[in-house]
C-alpha positions as CSV (number, residue, x, y, z in Angstrom):
1,X,-14.0,-6.3,-14.6
2,X,-12.6,-9.7,-15.5
3,X,-9.3,-8.2,-16.6
4,X,-8.7,-7.3,-12.9
5,X,-8.9,-11.0,-11.8
6,X,-5.9,-12.3,-13.6
7,X,-2.2,-11.4,-13.3
8,X,-1.0,-10.7,-16.9
9,X,2.7,-10.8,-17.6
10,X,2.6,-7.1,-18.6
11,X,1.0,-6.0,-15.3
12,X,3.1,-3.3,-13.7
13,X,0.8,-3.3,-10.7
14,X,-1.3,-6.3,-9.6
15,X,-3.5,-5.9,-6.5
16,X,-5.4,-8.9,-5.2
17,X,-8.2,-8.8,-2.5
18,X,-6.6,-5.7,-1.0
19,X,-8.0,-4.6,2.3
20,X,-7.0,-1.4,4.2
21,X,-8.5,0.1,7.4
22,X,-7.7,3.7,8.7
23,X,-8.3,5.2,12.1
24,X,-8.2,3.9,15.6
25,X,-10.7,2.3,18.0
26,X,-14.3,3.2,17.4
27,X,-13.2,5.6,14.6
28,X,-11.5,2.7,12.6
29,X,-13.1,2.3,9.3
30,X,-12.6,0.1,6.2
31,X,-11.3,2.2,3.3
32,X,-10.4,-0.6,0.7
33,X,-12.7,-3.5,0.3
34,X,-10.9,-6.5,-1.2
35,X,-9.7,-4.5,-4.2
36,X,-8.6,-6.4,-7.4
37,X,-7.0,-4.3,-10.0
38,X,-4.2,-4.3,-12.6
39,X,-2.2,-1.5,-14.1
40,X,-0.5,-2.4,-17.3
41,X,3.1,-1.7,-18.5
42,X,3.3,0.6,-21.5
43,X,0.1,2.5,-20.5
44,X,-1.1,5.6,-18.7
45,X,-3.9,4.7,-16.3
46,X,-6.1,7.2,-14.6
47,X,-7.8,6.4,-11.3
48,X,-11.0,8.5,-10.8
49,X,-13.9,8.7,-8.4
50,X,-15.5,11.0,-5.8
51,X,-13.6,12.5,-3.0
52,X,-13.2,10.1,0.0
53,X,-13.7,6.9,-2.2
54,X,-10.3,5.6,-1.3
55,X,-8.1,6.6,-4.3
56,X,-5.2,8.1,-2.2
57,X,-5.3,5.2,0.2
58,X,-5.1,2.8,-2.7
59,X,-2.1,4.4,-4.3
60,X,-0.4,4.8,-0.9
61,X,-0.8,1.1,-0.4
62,X,0.5,0.3,-3.8
63,X,3.5,2.4,-3.2
64,X,4.2,0.7,0.2
65,X,3.5,3.9,2.2
66,X,0.6,2.1,3.9
67,X,0.6,-1.6,4.8
68,X,-2.6,-3.5,3.9
69,X,-4.6,-5.5,6.5
70,X,-4.7,-8.3,4.0
71,X,-4.3,-9.0,0.3
72,X,-1.3,-8.5,-1.9
73,X,0.4,-5.9,-4.0
74,X,2.9,-6.8,-6.8
75,X,4.9,-4.3,-8.7
76,X,6.6,-5.7,-11.8
77,X,6.3,-9.2,-10.2
78,X,7.8,-8.2,-6.8
79,X,5.5,-8.7,-3.9
80,X,6.2,-5.5,-2.1
81,X,4.0,-6.4,0.9
82,X,6.5,-9.2,1.7
83,X,9.6,-6.9,1.6
84,X,11.3,-5.7,4.8
85,X,11.3,-1.9,5.3
86,X,14.9,-1.7,4.0
87,X,14.2,-3.8,1.0
88,X,11.1,-1.8,0.2
89,X,12.9,1.5,0.5
90,X,15.6,0.3,-1.9
91,X,13.0,-1.2,-4.4
92,X,10.9,2.0,-4.3
93,X,14.0,4.2,-4.9
94,X,15.0,2.2,-7.9
95,X,11.6,1.6,-9.5
96,X,9.0,4.1,-8.3
97,X,8.5,7.9,-8.7
98,X,5.9,9.5,-6.4
99,X,4.1,12.8,-6.7
100,X,1.8,13.2,-3.7
101,X,-0.5,16.0,-2.8
102,X,2.0,17.0,0.0
103,X,4.8,17.9,-2.4
104,X,7.5,17.5,0.3
105,X,10.1,19.7,-1.4
106,X,13.1,20.5,0.7
107,X,12.8,24.2,1.6
108,X,16.6,24.7,2.0
109,X,17.3,23.3,-1.5
110,X,16.8,25.0,-4.8
111,X,14.6,23.6,-7.5
112,X,17.4,22.0,-9.4
113,X,18.9,20.6,-6.1
114,X,15.5,19.1,-5.2
115,X,15.1,17.4,-8.5
116,X,18.7,16.0,-8.5
117,X,18.2,14.1,-5.3
118,X,17.0,10.8,-6.8
119,X,20.0,10.8,-9.1
120,X,22.4,11.5,-6.3
121,X,20.9,8.8,-4.1
122,X,21.4,6.4,-7.0
123,X,25.0,7.5,-7.0
124,X,25.1,9.4,-10.3
125,X,27.9,11.9,-10.5
126,X,26.9,15.4,-9.2
127,X,27.6,17.0,-12.6
128,X,25.4,14.6,-14.4
129,X,22.7,14.8,-11.8
130,X,22.4,18.5,-11.8
131,X,22.6,18.7,-15.6
132,X,19.8,16.1,-15.9
133,X,17.7,17.9,-13.3
134,X,18.2,21.3,-15.1
135,X,17.3,19.9,-18.5
136,X,14.1,18.4,-17.1
137,X,13.0,21.6,-15.4
138,X,13.7,23.5,-18.6
139,X,11.4,21.1,-20.4
140,X,8.7,22.0,-17.9
141,X,9.0,25.7,-18.5
142,X,11.1,26.4,-15.4
143,X,14.4,27.4,-17.0
144,X,14.3,30.7,-15.1
145,X,13.5,29.1,-11.8
146,X,16.0,26.4,-11.4
147,X,18.0,28.2,-8.7
148,X,14.9,29.4,-6.9
149,X,13.9,28.0,-3.5
150,X,10.4,26.5,-3.0
151,X,9.2,29.5,-1.0
152,X,10.1,31.6,-4.1
153,X,7.9,29.5,-6.4
154,X,4.2,29.5,-7.0
155,X,2.2,26.4,-6.0
156,X,2.0,25.4,-9.6
157,X,5.7,25.8,-10.1
158,X,6.4,23.8,-6.9
159,X,4.1,21.0,-8.3
160,X,6.1,20.9,-11.6
161,X,9.4,20.6,-9.6
162,X,7.9,17.7,-7.6
163,X,6.9,16.0,-10.8
164,X,10.4,16.5,-12.2
165,X,11.9,15.0,-9.1
166,X,9.6,11.9,-9.4
167,X,10.6,11.2,-13.0
168,X,14.2,12.4,-13.3
169,X,15.6,8.9,-12.6
170,X,13.4,7.3,-15.2
171,X,11.5,5.0,-12.8
172,X,9.6,2.0,-14.1
173,X,6.5,3.2,-12.4
174,X,5.3,6.8,-11.8
175,X,2.4,7.3,-9.3
176,X,0.8,10.8,-9.2
177,X,-1.9,12.1,-6.9
178,X,-3.7,15.1,-8.6
179,X,-0.6,16.3,-10.6
180,X,-2.5,19.0,-12.5
181,X,-4.6,20.3,-9.6
182,X,-2.7,23.5,-9.2
183,X,-1.8,24.0,-12.9
184,X,-3.5,26.0,-15.7
185,X,-4.6,24.2,-18.8
186,X,-1.3,24.8,-20.7
187,X,0.9,23.8,-17.8
188,X,-1.3,20.7,-17.2
189,X,-1.0,19.6,-20.8
190,X,2.7,20.0,-20.7
191,X,3.0,17.9,-17.6
192,X,0.8,15.2,-19.0
193,X,2.8,15.1,-22.3
194,X,5.9,14.6,-20.3
195,X,4.3,11.9,-18.1
196,X,3.0,10.1,-21.2
197,X,6.5,10.0,-22.6
198,X,7.5,7.7,-19.7
199,X,4.8,5.2,-20.7
200,X,6.0,4.6,-24.2
201,X,8.4,1.8,-23.2
202,X,6.8,-1.6,-22.8
203,X,8.3,-2.0,-19.3
204,X,7.1,1.3,-17.7
205,X,3.7,2.6,-16.5
206,X,2.1,5.7,-15.1
207,X,-0.9,5.8,-12.6
208,X,-2.6,9.1,-12.1
209,X,-5.3,10.0,-9.5
210,X,-7.3,12.9,-10.8
211,X,-10.5,14.9,-10.9
212,X,-9.3,16.9,-13.9
213,X,-11.4,16.0,-16.9
214,X,-9.1,18.0,-19.1
215,X,-6.5,15.2,-18.9
216,X,-8.7,12.3,-19.7
217,X,-7.7,12.2,-23.3
218,X,-4.2,11.2,-22.3
219,X,-5.3,7.9,-20.7
220,X,-5.0,4.4,-22.1
221,X,-7.3,3.2,-19.4
222,X,-9.6,4.9,-16.8
223,X,-10.4,3.0,-13.6
224,X,-13.5,4.2,-11.8
225,X,-13.5,3.8,-8.0
226,X,-16.3,4.3,-5.5
227,X,-16.7,3.5,-1.8
228,X,-13.4,1.6,-1.6
229,X,-14.1,-0.6,-4.5
230,X,-13.2,-0.8,-8.2
231,X,-16.1,-0.1,-10.5
232,X,-16.0,0.1,-14.3
233,X,-12.8,0.2,-16.3
234,X,-12.6,2.1,-19.6
235,X,-10.0,0.5,-21.8
236,X,-8.4,1.0,-25.3
237,X,-9.2,4.7,-25.2
238,X,-8.4,7.2,-28.0
239,X,-5.4,9.3,-27.0
240,X,-6.4,12.5,-28.7
241,X,-3.8,14.6,-26.7
242,X,-0.9,12.1,-26.9
């Protein structure tokens, strides 16, 4: 695991001695135990491990949703644990796309309106934002659903809308928690192909938490996690499905 103890220039994510506790009082427990890990730009990295091992806590801390007890998180050289809440919100909006297990789609907005939100926040013109959102949804097989509301979509369709919203503004880092969990094999493959396309640039990266062995061939690296610690790291993998 020596590659996790340095901070290479091409590290999109660099975590050092990251510690995170969850819970209160006597129920407080350590979830991350001095985690050292890097995720490299230009790669798709999968984070795998048994349920409850700390994967979601780790990516939530990397994204700045949770604040660590100690240790540091750098995204593209920026120490996000040192940013103010306003600075973090701005940085994340410009650089990070998130797909969490709670999809958080706005129920009063259609699929295309949900996906256009990041572009509108970044002050793209409405016409360009909606056109870009519609094009991305079409690429995910949702051409007939762009004007449907979340309640009118299946869980798998909602998941694809959430993924489209996370990547529509072409963020430098995309973090996904179980993006293929509600998808059939063909839809999951389509999603992973689209996510892989965002890793082809040397200054972008994708980190995916998954239990889905079907998507392992898409990975450049697989990081194994157990009991709040990083275990083995499989590198230089063959991308049979790329």
